[in-house]
N, C-alpha and C positions, 0 to 999 in steps of 0.2 A: 850422692846422699851422705857421704862421709866427709863432706867439706866442713868449713868453719861453722855453718849454721845447720848442718844436717844431723842425722841420727847418730853419727859417730861421737859428737860432743855429748849428746844426751846419754849415750851408753857409758861414757866415761864418768859421768857425774849423775849417779842415780838420784841423789837428793834434788838436783835441778829438774830431772825428769819428773819426779813426783810432784814438785812444786808446780811445774807447767801443767801437768795433768789435773791437779787440784784447781788451778786457775781456770782451765778450760771447763771443767765440770761445774764450778761455781758460776761462771758466765752463762753456761747452758741452763742451769737451774734458774738463774735470775731471769733469763729470757723466757723460760717456760712460765714463770710466775707472772710476768708482764702480759703474756698472751692469755693466760688464764683470767687475769683481772680484766683485760679487754673483752673477753668473751662474756664474763659475768655482767659487766657493765652494759654491753650491747644487748644482752638478753633482757635487761631491765628497762630498756628504752621503750617509751610510749610516745607516739606523736598523735596529736588531735587536730582535726580541722572542723570548722563549722561553716555551713552554707552561708551565702551572703545575707540571706534574710533571717538567719538564726534558727531555721526550722529543723535542721538536721545537724547532728554532731557525730563524728566518727573518730574512734581511737584505734590505732593499729600498732602492732609490735614491730620490731626490727626486721622480722621475716615477712612483713606485709599483711599478716593475718589480722582480721578485725577482732579487737578485744572488748570494744564497747560501742554501742550504737544508741543514741538518744534522740528523741523528737520533742519539739515544743508543741503546744496546742495548735499552732498554725497548720500542721499537717492534716488536721481533721478535714479541712476543706480542699485538700489537694486531690486532683485526679491521680489514680494509681500510677499512670505512666510518668507523671511529673515527680511523684515521690520516688519512684525507682531511679529516675534520672538524677535527682538530687543526692540520693544515697551514693550512687556510683561515682558521681563527680566529686563529692566531698571525700569519699574514701580514696580516690586517686590523688587528691590534693594532699591528704595526710601521708600517703605512701611516697609521694614525690620528695619528701624531706628526709627519707631514710638514709640515702647515700651520704648526705651532708652530716647528719648526726653520727653515723658510724665513722665517717672520716674524722670527726672531732674526737671521738673516743679513741680511735687508733693513734691519732697524733699525741693525745695526752698520755696514753699508756705505753706506746712503743717508740715515740720520737721519730727518728729517721730510719729505723730498722725496716728492712725488707720492702723497699719502695716498689719493686716490681710486683710482689704479691699483693700489696695494698692496692696498687693501681688496677690490677686485674679484678680484685674483689669489688672495688668501688665502681669500675666500669660495668661489671655484671649487675650490680644493684641499680645503677642509672639506667641500664637497658631494661631491667624488669619493672622499674618504677619511674618512668619518665615524668617530667613536669607536664601536667595536663594543660597548662596555660601556653606552652610552646607549641607552635604548629608542627604537625607531622611532616616528615620529609616529603611524602607524596599525599596530595589531597585524595579523599575517598572517591572512588569511581561513582558517577551518577547512576541512579537506579535505571534498570532497563525499562523502556516503555511497555506498558501492558496493552496488548492488542485488544481492540473492542470486541465484545461478545457478538456472535452472529445473531441476527434478529430471530426471535422465537417463533416466527410464523412459517418456517419451512426452509427454503434454500439459503445457503450461506452467501453472504455478500462477496462479490469478487474482490481479490486482493488489490490493494492500492497500487497504482503504477509505480514501478521501480522497486517494489517490495520483493524480497526473495521468494521464489516459487518453491512449493514443496516438491520433493522428487516424485516422479511418476513411476508407477510399476508397469513393466511391460505387459502388454496383453498376452494372454495365453495363446500358444500357437494353434491349438485345436479347441474351439469353443464347445464342440460336441461332448468332449470328455467331462466337462464340468456341468453340463446341462442335465438336471435330474429328469426331464421330460423326454 
């Protein structure tokens, strides 16, 4: 540590030590200002998506929360299930652009600083708000078939051949103990 570039030289020249500390502090303060500016600009981000038919428009902030939701008169004729689907689909489309917009803010404000931190943050955002137009890694599982209801006239229909049989309870060893007569 007391070599040509170690503390020994700094201790011999207090003015140089103070200058280096001032430079370090100024660099740290400038970095803090850039991060503050990036945060403020990110908090002001708004992304809007509109459904293909123009019936639904959703605006989200950089954290993914919905900040505005508007409808055209077209939605008056929509079944509620269709309206719900369009709202969610449009919201996801708006959210899917968050990572790219935040990346743009970070590049503008921070340049090449802290690539690892930026990569981790953007990967997190892409995981939280994936592109809804891209297929999922695994297709959803098909729904389980619903067995038919037994006829309402009495006995249940026998199970289909090859269908799993329900477990049987063993018969009691002594039927007289359970017989109330």
